[in-house]
N, C-alpha and C positions, 0 to 999 in steps of 0.2 A: 762745764757742760759735758754729760757723758760722749765718748768716743762715738760716733756712727757707726751703723753696720752698713754695707753696701751690699744689696743682691740682685742678682742676676737671674733672670728667667728663662729657660730654655724654649723652643719653640713647641714643643709637646706642653710645656705649661702654660701656653697663650693661643691653643689651636682653636680654641670657641668661647663663646662667653661663659659656659660653667666653669670652664679654666680660670678667665678672669676673675669670676666670683671668688675662686680659692686663694688666687694671689691676692686680692684685696684682704683677704680674712688674715693670711699670713702677714702681711705688712700690717694692717692696723692692730696685730697681737703685739707687737713691739715698737713702741714711740722710736726707738734707736734706730728701725729701719727707715733710713731718710733719702737713701739714694738708689734707686731702681734701673737697671739695664734690661731692656725688654730685647728679646729675638724677634722675628718674625715668627707669624703663626706656621705650626706644623700641623701634623698630621692627627684630624681626629679619629681618623679611621685608617684601618691598615691600607684600604684601598685608594687612599685619599694622596694628592700631592702638594709637597711642601710651597707656600706662597713664594719661597725663593726659587725653586726650580721651575714654576711658571712663570716669575719675570724673566728667569734665562731664558725660556721658551718663547715668551711674546718677544724680547727682544731680538733672538734669532729668527723667527718668523718674518718679523718686520724688515730686519737686515737682507733677507731672500727674498723682498717682495712678496710675500704672502701675507693671506689673512688672517689677523692676531685678535680679531674680533672674539670670538670665543672664550679664549684665554683671557683677556681682559674682565669680559663677564664673570667668570669664575674668581678672579681675583677681587673683582668688585663685590660680590656675592659674600666672599669670605668676612671681609671687615663691614659690611652693612648688617649680616648677621650677628656679629660681634657687637656693634654698635647699638642694635635693637635689642641686644639679649640682656646688654648691661644697663639699658635704658639712658642713655646721653643723648643729647640733643645736639647733633653735628650732622653737617653737609658733606658728606664726602666727596660729591661730585667737581668741586673746584681743584681737590687735591688731584684726583685721576685724571682731569683733562691737564693739568700741569705735568705730570709724568709724562703722558702721550706728547703732548707739546715739545717738552725737552727732548725726548727722544727720537721724535720727527726733525727735530733743529741741531742733531748730531751729537747729543749726549753719552756717554760711554758707557758701556754695558755693565760697568762697575756703577754709575750712578743708578741706573736702571733698577737693577738686582738691590740696590742699599735702600730703595724705597718700602721692601717689606719691613725693615726693622723701623724706618720714620714713621709708617703710618699708625704700626703698632704702638709707638711710642706717643704719637699724638692722642690715639683712642686712650691708653692708659694714663697718661697724664690728666686727661679730662676727668676719668673715672676717679681717680684718685684725689683730684684737685691740687696735684704737685704742677711745680713750675717745669717747663719742657725747654731741656737745652740740645741743641743740635751738636753732636760730638765734633762737626766740622770747623766748630769756633776753637776747639782745645786740642784734637788729636791731630798731630801731623805727621805726614810722611815726607821722606827727602825726594829728590828728583829722580832717585833710581828705584822709589815705590817702598824704600824701607823706612819702619817707623823710625820718625827721630826724636828718640826717648827723651833726651835733657830738655829739646823745646816742651814737645807734650806734657812732660812732668810739669814743669814752671806754669805753662797755660792752663793747665787742668786746677793746678791747686789754688792759683790767682782766681781764676772764675768761679770756684766753686767755694771759696773761704766764708762768705757769707750769706750762701744759699740755704735756707731751711730745708725745704724737701725739692727733690728734683728727679724728673724722669729721663734718662739720657741713653737713646738708641743704642744698641751695639753694633759691632760688624764694619763699622767704618769710620774714616776721618775725611782728611783733606792733602792733597799737593801742594806745594808752594805756591801753583797758580789758583788755587782754589777748586779745582777741578775733584770731585770726590772720588777717593780710592777705598778700598775694601781690603779688610785683611783675609787671609784664607778662611776654608769654611770653618764654623763652629768658632769663626774670631768675636764673637759677644764675648766669650768668656776671658778674652784678652782686655777687651773695654771694661769689663768688670773689676778687674786686675788694675787697670789703670786707675780707676775712678776710686778704689779703696787705698791707693796710694796715695792720690791727690788728696784725699779727705784724712788720711792718717787712721783708716777705720780700725775698731775694734776686732772685726771678723769680715771678710768676705763671703758671703753667703752663696753658692752657687745651685740653683735649686731647677732639678731635672725629673724625671720620670722613674728614676731608679734611687734606692736608700744608700748612695754610697758606691765605693768599690767593693768587689768581690775578690776575695783571693785568687781565682782561676775563672777561666770563662765558661759560664754557664751551659752555652750549647753543648760543652766538650764533659763538664763534670756535673752530675745533679745535685742540686740544691749546695753549691759550694758555701763558706762560711763567709761572712761579711769582714770587710777592714775596718776596725772603729779608729784607728790611728796611723798614720804614714807620714813620713817625712817629705820633704821638697825631692832630697835625691832619689828616694826611692820610688817617688811617682815618675821622675823623669826617665828612671830604668825601665820601668813598667810602661810607662806612656810610648817610650822608645820602640818597646819590642810588641808595640799593638795593644796594651789596654788602653782603649780611648774614651773616657768620658768627659776630660777635661783637653780642652787645646793646648798642645804640648808646650806654647810658649805662655800660657797664662800666669806661670810662678813667677816670671822674672821681675815684672813692677813691684811686686809683694815681699819677694824673697829678701830684699836688702834691709827693709823694715819691720821685718818678724813678725808680718802679719798672715794669723791662718786662713786658709781655705775650708769653708765648709761644705761638704758637698749633701745635699738634701734633696728629699723626695716631696714635691707639691703634693700629689696624691695620699702621702703619709707623712704629713708634716709632725705628726708625734715621733716618728723615727729622727734618731740624732744623727744617722749619716756617717761619712768618714770626715776626719779631720784631718788636714794636711799641716804639718806645721814645722818648725825650724830643728835641726839636730840637737841644739841644745836643751829642746824642751822634753825630748823624746821618753826622759827616764830610764829606770834599770827594769822596769815591767815590759820587756817585749817580748813578742812572738821570735821563736827561730827564724821562722821565713814571714813575710808581711806578703807575698804574693808571687805568681806563677804565671809568665806571659810568653809569647812566641810568635814568629813569624814562618812564613813559608818562603819557597822559592828563591833561594840563594845558589850563587854557584860558588866554590872554592877551587882558588888555582894554588897549586901547590909546586913551589921553586925551589930546587936543591942546588946548590953550589959550595965546593968546598971553600975555607977559610971566607965563608961569607961574611962573618962577623967582622974581620979584618978589612972589609972591603968599604971603605970610608963613602964612596959615591954611589954605593948600590941602592940604598933608599933612596936618595934622590932622583937618581933615574927612574926607579917605578914610579914615584910621585909623579913625576913630570910626564911619564906616558898615559898613567891614568887622567891625568889632567887634560892632555891633549886628545882623549877620547871621550872626555865630559863624562868619566865613571867617579861616582862618589865609594869611597873606601869605606867600609862599616867597621871591619876589624882586621888587624894584622897579628895573629900569634908569629912567634918565632922560636928558632933553636940556632945553635951554633952555626949549623951549615945548612939551614932550611929557613924557609918564610912561607908564610900563606896569606893570600889575599883574600879576604871574605866580602864581597860584592853582591847586592840584590839583583835580579833578572830585570827588572823595570828599566834598568840602567845597561846592564850588561848584556843581554839576550843577544840583539843584532850584532854586536861588536864583537863577540869573544875570540872568534878565529884572528881578528885582524890584530886585537889586545894580544893575543900570545905571539903572534908573529913578530910584533914589535918589542915585545919583552926579550924573544930568542936574539933579536938582531943587535939588540942596545945593551942587554945586561948579560947577555952571553952564559946563561945557566947550564949546569951539566945536566939537568934535568929538568921538565917541566909538564905538568898534565893539571886537567882538572875536573872536578865534579859537578854534575848539576842536580837541582831537585833536592835541596839542602835545606833543611829546617833548623832555625836558631831558637833555642827553649833557655829561659833565664828563670832562675829562683834568687829571688831579692829579698835581703832583710838584715836591718842592723843588728840582730841577734845573732846572727851568723859568726859575726866577729871575734865574740866572747863565748862558742859555744862549740866545743868541738866535736868532731864527728859529722858535721854537715855533709859534707862531700860523699864521706862514706855511704850516707843514708841515700843520697841522691843515685851514687853509682850502682849501687846494691838494687834500687828500686828498679833501674832502667835494665840491669842485667836479669833480675829474676823476670820482668816483662819481654824479655827475649829482643831487646834492643840495641844494637851496635852502635858505641859512642865513635863518630866521625872525628871529632876534634873538641877541644876545651879551650876555655877563653876565661879568665880570670883577672880583673882589674886590681889595682895595687891598694883600693880601699877596702877589700873584701865585703863590699856590699852586695855582690851579686856573684854567679857562677853561671856561665852560658855555656851549652852543650850543644854540638851539631849534631843532626840524626837525619834519618831518609824522610822525606816529606811523607813517604808511606806510614811512617811511624809516630808522625806529629800528635795525632789524638790520642793514640794508646801511651804514648810518654807523658803528656799533661796529666793524665788519668793515675798513670803509676806514681808519679812524683807526688801528686794531690794525695793519694792514699798512703803513700809512705811517711807523710811528715803530718797529716792530718786525720787520716783514716782510723 
């Protein structure tokens, strides 16, 4: 038997009955598309609210003893309209009553919000004639709420071994005590990846409302080129720096098995999208750069101390200070007598002065200062490794645009170069870099 294809459809792909019809057509166009992972309904129109957000709102209103009936009616209408539009005979009222009953009997917020995917899975399984399988039967978290990958991989492989076709809702699993536990937002991507691993899929297709990744943010660069092929490592680098089509943990279940991920567009199924593959399959025909991405609002702490490189305890002390303040370190470029700590403002902003004082007291630097409102911009690509002049092109482009480079970070893999610039120059830098490499 041919290896199956696992397909995950995002909220925009399942927002209404017309989208459901597109999804069915896509699935039926290839018999190998045997395992389907749905998200909760997204927005049909820009002014709409996603079902997941409505469920969060409903639970919040209930927990504050406020009337949630209008929100519940809105949720009911979304699912009822879908069921009527795709002409399936199903009484949804018992499902809604059960959700309300469970919520009023103390069900967790994670249970309540997971019902968006659950209900969409019920509808889609009936529409397709596929078996419905609840992911809480096979996707498990440990007592700390972290995915128990070894248990999950084993259970899911055994559960799906003899299943012909199935719909498995995304976004959630179960804790050891059976309570529902959700992934972070966008976690249906991760569910799809787990299922792809479990059935040893030929490919994991992730269907959304865009035709794959773009080399740069289209809100900054007008009509940027698409990325036809990208490696797992390149994707991780771009995702970390803000490129967000796929959940940043979705590659982990499939990477060790070499299962490719194909980002596709439900509204343009003829587009081939972006294929995410292992480094060993990239071939020689690669672009110098694969993508440009970035994030704003970093703080850079610059520390100077003579003979710092000979102080064996210095780095350990710094790490202990950061840990005591619960601050995550993004990067740490260094030289013989200096070191810089790059941290994101969402964790550091309220604590920066206290942090500086602790570093002064414990590490006793010769000098210390910090700069706020720094953006990090990364250029990523396997093609840079064997191509001379990439750094020259990058820095020349920034210089011509009048942009001052505040710091430089380059990993040992030579897969990417990161530059630090002022937040005010962020958009201009992205444009300048794109034009230099692809203009």
